[in-house]
NUFIRO-399855 format. One line per 2 residues: number of its first residue (from 1); for each residue x, y, z of C-alpha. Coordinates in nm, 2 decimals, always signed. Example, Ala and Ser with C-alpha at 12.3 -4.5 7.8 and 13.67 -1.06 7.14 Angstrom:
2
1) +1.23:-0.45:+0.78; +1.37:-0.11:+0.71
This chain:
315
1) -3.50:-1.13:+3.36; -3.75:-1.14:+3.06
3) -3.65:-0.93:+2.76; -3.86:-0.63:+2.84
5) -4.17:-0.52:+2.58; -4.00:-0.20:+2.33
7) -4.40:-0.12:+2.36; -4.43:-0.06:+2.72
9) -4.09:+0.11:+2.78; -4.25:+0.41:+2.58
11) -4.45:+0.69:+2.83; -4.28:+0.56:+3.16
13) -4.14:+0.78:+3.40; -3.80:+0.88:+3.42
15) -3.73:+0.64:+3.71; -3.75:+0.41:+3.39
17) -3.42:+0.58:+3.27; -3.20:+0.35:+3.22
19) -2.96:+0.66:+3.27; -3.12:+0.73:+3.59
21) -2.99:+0.43:+3.66; -2.67:+0.49:+3.54
23) -2.55:+0.81:+3.44; -2.22:+0.70:+3.33
25) -2.47:+0.61:+3.05; -2.50:+0.97:+2.96
27) -2.23:+1.01:+2.72; -2.35:+0.68:+2.49
29) -2.69:+0.89:+2.52; -2.60:+1.21:+2.39
31) -2.39:+1.04:+2.11; -2.61:+0.90:+1.97
33) -2.81:+1.16:+1.99; -2.58:+1.35:+1.80
35) -2.54:+1.06:+1.56; -2.17:+1.06:+1.66
37) -2.07:+0.71:+1.58; -1.71:+0.74:+1.66
39) -1.82:+0.91:+2.03; -2.00:+0.54:+2.07
41) -1.70:+0.40:+1.98; -1.49:+0.54:+2.22
43) -1.78:+0.46:+2.48; -1.78:+0.17:+2.47
45) -1.39:+0.11:+2.42; -1.39:+0.33:+2.74
47) -1.61:+0.12:+2.94; -1.46:-0.06:+3.24
49) -1.34:-0.39:+3.25; -1.58:-0.52:+3.55
51) -1.92:-0.35:+3.39; -2.08:-0.55:+3.14
53) -2.16:-0.40:+2.80; -2.47:-0.57:+2.81
55) -2.66:-0.30:+3.05; -2.48:+0.02:+2.78
57) -2.59:-0.22:+2.47; -2.96:-0.19:+2.62
59) -2.97:+0.21:+2.65; -2.94:+0.16:+2.31
61) -3.15:-0.04:+2.17; -3.42:+0.13:+2.41
63) -3.39:+0.48:+2.17; -3.71:+0.45:+1.90
65) -3.55:+0.46:+1.59; -3.16:+0.43:+1.64
67) -3.23:+0.14:+1.38; -3.18:+0.38:+1.16
69) -2.87:+0.50:+1.27; -2.74:+0.15:+1.31
71) -2.72:+0.02:+0.96; -2.48:+0.29:+0.86
73) -2.29:+0.32:+1.16; -1.92:+0.24:+1.12
75) -2.00:+0.14:+0.71; -2.27:-0.08:+0.82
77) -2.29:-0.35:+1.00; -2.03:-0.62:+0.76
79) -1.79:-0.38:+0.87; -1.85:-0.30:+1.22
81) -1.89:-0.59:+1.47; -1.99:-0.33:+1.69
83) -2.29:-0.12:+1.44; -2.37:-0.54:+1.41
85) -2.43:-0.63:+1.73; -2.61:-0.30:+1.90
87) -2.84:-0.32:+1.58; -2.92:-0.69:+1.60
89) -2.96:-0.63:+2.00; -3.20:-0.38:+1.85
91) -3.37:-0.61:+1.66; -3.44:-0.87:+1.92
93) -3.65:-0.60:+2.13; -3.84:-0.50:+1.86
95) -3.95:-0.82:+1.75; -4.10:-0.91:+2.03
97) -4.24:-0.54:+2.05; -4.40:-0.72:+1.72
99) -4.54:-1.04:+1.88; -4.64:-0.81:+2.18
101) -4.71:-0.94:+2.56; -5.01:-1.12:+2.50
103) -5.02:-1.51:+2.49; -4.97:-1.75:+2.22
105) -5.31:-1.77:+2.18; -5.38:-1.41:+2.20
107) -5.14:-1.35:+1.92; -5.23:-1.33:+1.59
109) -5.12:-1.48:+1.25; -4.94:-1.10:+1.15
111) -4.77:-1.06:+1.49; -4.60:-1.39:+1.50
113) -4.49:-1.38:+1.12; -4.34:-1.01:+1.18
115) -4.17:-1.15:+1.51; -4.06:-1.40:+1.30
117) -3.92:-1.20:+1.04; -3.79:-0.95:+1.29
119) -3.59:-1.20:+1.48; -3.43:-1.43:+1.18
121) -3.21:-1.09:+1.05; -3.12:-1.01:+1.41
123) -3.02:-1.33:+1.45; -2.83:-1.30:+1.13
125) -2.68:-0.98:+1.18; -2.53:-1.14:+1.59
127) -2.42:-1.45:+1.39; -2.18:-1.29:+1.20
129) -2.04:-1.05:+1.44; -1.98:-1.39:+1.72
131) -1.78:-1.48:+1.38; -1.63:-1.21:+1.33
133) -1.54:-1.12:+1.73; -1.67:-1.41:+1.96
135) -1.54:-1.23:+2.22; -1.93:-1.03:+2.22
137) -2.03:-1.10:+2.54; -2.32:-0.89:+2.44
139) -2.41:-1.01:+2.11; -2.41:-1.39:+2.29
141) -2.65:-1.23:+2.54; -2.83:-1.14:+2.26
143) -2.81:-1.47:+2.06; -2.95:-1.64:+2.42
145) -3.30:-1.43:+2.32; -3.24:-1.53:+1.97
147) -3.25:-1.87:+2.01; -3.54:-1.89:+2.25
149) -3.79:-1.64:+2.09; -3.72:-1.90:+1.72
151) -3.74:-2.24:+1.94; -3.38:-2.33:+1.92
153) -3.39:-2.60:+2.18; -3.21:-2.66:+2.50
155) -2.86:-2.79:+2.34; -2.83:-2.52:+2.16
157) -2.89:-2.20:+2.40; -2.63:-2.39:+2.64
159) -2.37:-2.36:+2.37; -2.44:-2.05:+2.32
161) -2.48:-1.95:+2.74; -2.13:-2.10:+2.76
163) -2.00:-1.92:+2.49; -2.12:-1.60:+2.65
165) -1.96:-1.72:+2.96; -1.59:-1.73:+2.77
167) -1.63:-1.42:+2.62; -1.69:-1.32:+2.94
169) -1.59:-1.49:+3.33; -1.97:-1.53:+3.51
171) -2.19:-1.31:+3.24; -2.42:-1.19:+3.42
173) -2.68:-1.04:+3.20; -2.66:-1.39:+2.98
175) -2.71:-1.60:+3.29; -3.03:-1.42:+3.36
177) -3.15:-1.45:+3.01; -3.06:-1.87:+2.98
179) -3.26:-1.86:+3.36; -3.58:-1.79:+3.09
181) -3.49:-2.08:+2.89; -3.42:-2.26:+3.15
183) -3.82:-2.22:+3.23; -4.05:-2.54:+3.23
185) -4.27:-2.27:+3.05; -3.92:-2.27:+2.72
187) -3.85:-2.63:+2.73; -3.63:-2.62:+3.04
189) -3.70:-2.81:+3.34; -3.74:-2.68:+3.74
191) -3.44:-2.88:+3.81; -3.18:-2.76:+3.54
193) -3.34:-2.41:+3.62; -3.27:-2.41:+3.95
195) -2.87:-2.67:+3.93; -2.79:-2.34:+3.67
197) -2.89:-2.08:+3.92; -2.73:-2.21:+4.23
199) -2.40:-2.27:+3.96; -2.38:-1.91:+3.92
201) -2.38:-1.82:+4.30; -2.13:-2.04:+4.32
203) -1.90:-1.99:+4.10; -1.89:-1.63:+4.10
205) -1.68:-1.41:+4.38; -1.84:-1.27:+4.67
207) -2.02:-0.96:+4.64; -2.08:-0.98:+4.21
209) -2.47:-0.98:+4.13; -2.45:-1.34:+3.93
211) -2.65:-1.49:+4.28; -2.90:-1.28:+4.16
213) -3.01:-1.61:+3.92; -3.15:-1.78:+4.22
215) -3.35:-1.52:+4.35; -3.53:-1.52:+3.97
217) -3.52:-1.88:+4.00; -3.73:-1.92:+4.24
219) -3.97:-1.66:+4.15; -4.03:-1.82:+3.80
221) -4.07:-2.13:+4.06; -4.32:-1.95:+4.23
223) -4.46:-1.85:+3.81; -4.52:-2.20:+3.71
225) -4.69:-2.30:+4.09; -4.91:-2.06:+4.01
227) -4.83:-1.84:+4.35; -4.59:-1.68:+4.57
229) -4.65:-1.95:+4.88; -4.36:-2.13:+4.74
231) -4.13:-1.91:+4.79; -4.29:-1.88:+5.16
233) -4.14:-2.22:+5.23; -3.82:-2.21:+5.49
235) -3.58:-2.38:+5.30; -3.67:-2.17:+4.97
237) -3.65:-1.82:+5.18; -3.36:-1.89:+5.33
239) -3.17:-1.96:+5.04; -3.32:-1.66:+4.83
241) -3.14:-1.50:+5.15; -2.85:-1.62:+5.16
243) -2.82:-1.59:+4.79; -2.83:-1.21:+4.93
245) -2.61:-1.21:+5.15; -2.36:-1.31:+4.90
247) -2.46:-1.06:+4.62; -2.57:-0.77:+4.76
249) -2.54:-0.74:+5.07; -2.23:-0.89:+5.13
251) -1.89:-0.63:+5.24; -1.78:-0.64:+4.91
253) -2.07:-0.54:+4.62; -2.04:-0.28:+4.42
255) -2.28:-0.07:+4.27; -2.16:-0.17:+3.83
257) -2.35:-0.19:+3.58; -2.68:-0.42:+3.68
259) -2.67:-0.38:+3.99; -3.03:-0.21:+3.98
261) -3.23:-0.51:+3.81; -3.00:-0.73:+4.09
263) -3.13:-0.54:+4.39; -3.50:-0.48:+4.21
265) -3.50:-0.88:+4.19; -3.44:-0.91:+4.55
267) -3.64:-0.66:+4.67; -3.93:-0.82:+4.47
269) -3.89:-1.19:+4.52; -3.76:-1.07:+4.93
271) -4.07:-0.86:+4.99; -4.36:-1.20:+4.85
273) -4.14:-1.45:+5.08; -4.20:-1.26:+5.34
275) -3.87:-1.08:+5.42; -3.99:-0.71:+5.50
277) -3.68:-0.60:+5.64; -3.50:-0.81:+5.38
279) -3.64:-0.67:+5.09; -3.69:-0.28:+5.27
281) -3.31:-0.28:+5.28; -3.30:-0.39:+4.84
283) -3.57:-0.11:+4.84; -3.37:+0.15:+5.03
285) -3.07:+0.09:+4.78; -3.28:+0.15:+4.50
287) -3.48:+0.48:+4.54; -3.71:+0.55:+4.27
289) -3.53:+0.39:+4.07; -3.73:+0.07:+3.89
291) -3.65:-0.18:+3.64; -3.93:-0.36:+3.43
293) -3.88:-0.71:+3.54; -4.02:-0.86:+3.78
295) -4.25:-0.51:+3.89; -4.57:-0.54:+3.72
297) -4.55:-0.19:+3.67; -4.50:+0.17:+3.84
299) -4.78:+0.13:+4.06; -4.72:-0.21:+4.21
301) -4.36:-0.08:+4.23; -4.47:+0.25:+4.44
303) -4.74:+0.02:+4.65; -4.45:-0.24:+4.77
305) -4.22:+0.06:+4.90; -4.54:+0.26:+5.11
307) -4.55:-0.01:+5.29; -4.19:-0.07:+5.39
309) -4.16:+0.34:+5.45; -4.00:+0.39:+5.80
311) -3.82:+0.02:+5.77; -3.44:+0.03:+5.72
313) -3.44:+0.35:+5.50; -3.67:+0.34:+5.26
315) -3.86:+0.67:+5.21
C-alpha cells in the first residue's frame, strides 16, 4: 500500500473520506477542528485494542494544516510522544506531496530537495518518539516510510518492521508498508516480498486482515511484470483466493480499522485476476467506499462496480 499523495487527497468526493469509512473517527475529527488536544489524547487512549492506531493517525495527517496545531499540542512534540507521532506522520505525507507523483526523471531537483528536507525532519521527530515510547506502532509504521524515502536500505527497514511487530502483533498497515520496501523498485526482490507476505498471512489468526499482504504482493509482482496477465495464472489466482478466504471471507472476519483497505485490495486484485464473483463479493462489502490505492481514481472504481452490478449483491 503506497503512501497517499496529499495533493491527490484534496478535492475528492466524500467516498474517500476516512470518517465515511470509519464513522467512529468522527469525534477525533471534531477534536482536531476544535483544536481540543485533551480530546485528541482521550480518543487515542480509548481506541479498542483490536484497532490499529495507524488508521486514526492516517485521518489526522490528511487534515489540511494540522501540523500547525500539532507543533504546539501537549507542550509540543518534545513533551508529548502522541503529538510527535502525529506530527512526524503528517510530515511524511507532506514530504511525498512536495515530491509529487511523477517518476524520478520527471521530478525536479527543487522537489527532491524539499522532499528530503521534510522527510529528514519527520525522521528526527519520529525517532525521538520511538526512543521515548518504543511501543508506538504507528510511529514505527511511519518510520518504515521515512526509511524508504531516505534510502536507508533493506536491513534497516527490516529492523524497523521487527520493532513495529514487537509493538503490536501482526501490525497490518506496517506489513502493507513493508511490502513496498521489499519490492524490486525499492531494492528488494520478488522472492523476499512474497515470502514476507505469506508469513504475514500464516502468522495471523483466521479472519484477520493480514492475508491482504498476499494480494498486494501479487499486485506488485504484476506491476513489475508490466501487466495483469500474471494475476490470471491459475496458481497465482488460487493463492489470492485462499488469502481472501482466510481473511475478509472468513467467518471470524470483523470490520476493524483497516478493513476498507483490505476489501479494496482484494476487490482490485480479484477483478484483474478474472474472478468476477470474488471481486463482486468484496465490492458489495465496500459499497461506495473508495481508497486511493490500488484504484487509479474514482472513475476506475465506478467502472468496475458498474461491470459487477447484480453479481453478489453489488448495486
